[in-house]
C-alpha positions in Angstrom: -16.4 -1.6 22.6 -18.6 1.4 23.6 -21.4 2.9 22.2 -20.5 5.9 21.1 -17.7 4.4 19.2 -19.0 2.2 16.8 -21.8 4.8 16.4 -18.3 7.5 14.9 -17.3 4.1 13.0 -20.7 3.8 11.1 -20.5 7.6 10.2 -16.7 7.5 9.0 -17.8 4.5 7.2 -20.6 5.7 5.3 -19.0 8.7 4.3 -15.7 6.4 3.5 -18.4 4.3 1.5 -18.9 7.5 -0.1 -15.4 8.6 -0.6 -14.6 5.4 -2.1 -17.2 5.3 -5.0 -16.1 8.1 -6.0 -12.3 7.4 -6.3 -13.2 3.6 -7.6 -15.5 5.0 -10.0 -16.4 2.0 -12.1 -15.9 0.0 -9.9 -17.4 -0.4 -7.1 -21.5 -2.0 -6.1 -23.9 1.1 -6.4 -24.4 3.6 -2.9 -25.8 0.8 -0.6 -23.3 -1.5 -1.9 -20.7 1.1 -1.5 -21.2 2.6 1.8 -21.3 -1.5 3.1 -18.1 -1.3 2.2 -17.2 1.5 3.9 -18.9 0.2 6.7 -16.9 -3.2 6.9 -13.4 -0.6 5.2 -13.5 1.3 8.7 -14.0 -2.0 10.9 -11.2 -3.3 9.3 -9.2 -0.3 9.1 -9.8 -0.6 12.8 -8.6 -3.8 13.4 -6.3 -4.0 11.6 -3.9 -0.4 11.1 -3.8 -0.8 15.2 -1.6 -3.9 14.8 0.4 -2.6 12.4 1.5 0.4 14.3 -0.4 2.7 12.5 -1.5 5.7 14.8 -6.0 5.9 13.9 -6.2 9.1 16.3 -5.8 12.4 15.0 -8.9 12.8 14.6 -11.9 12.4 12.0 -10.4 13.1 8.6 -7.5 11.1 9.8 -10.6 8.2 10.4 -12.0 8.5 7.0 -8.8 8.5 5.2 -8.5 5.2 7.1 -11.7 4.1 6.9 -11.2 4.0 3.3 -8.2 2.6 2.4 -9.3 0.2 4.4 -12.6 -0.2 2.0 -10.5 -0.1 -0.7 -8.3 -2.7 0.8 -11.4 -4.8 1.2 -12.7 -4.4 -3.0 -9.0 -5.7 -3.8 -10.0 -8.1 -2.1 -13.6 -8.7 -2.9 -12.6 -9.0 -6.4 -9.2 -11.6 -6.4 -12.1 -13.6 -4.6 -14.5 -13.3 -7.8 -11.5 -14.1 -9.9 -11.0 -17.3 -8.7 
């Protein structure tokens, strides 16, 4: 992975974390926690979506949407672990 793609993924993750905080109001982890969940969600989406056959390409907005979906999936998994 090149530095530019890592940097872009971090920026996308930060935006996705902020968007995630707006979508899941009341269920997040605060501003910093949501940003971290967004970054991890971006990496998660970068791994899962290509394996499932979804093309992550298509521009910056598509990447933010995919990273937000990854963050929501991550929150769902964290919720399952907390309940256990």
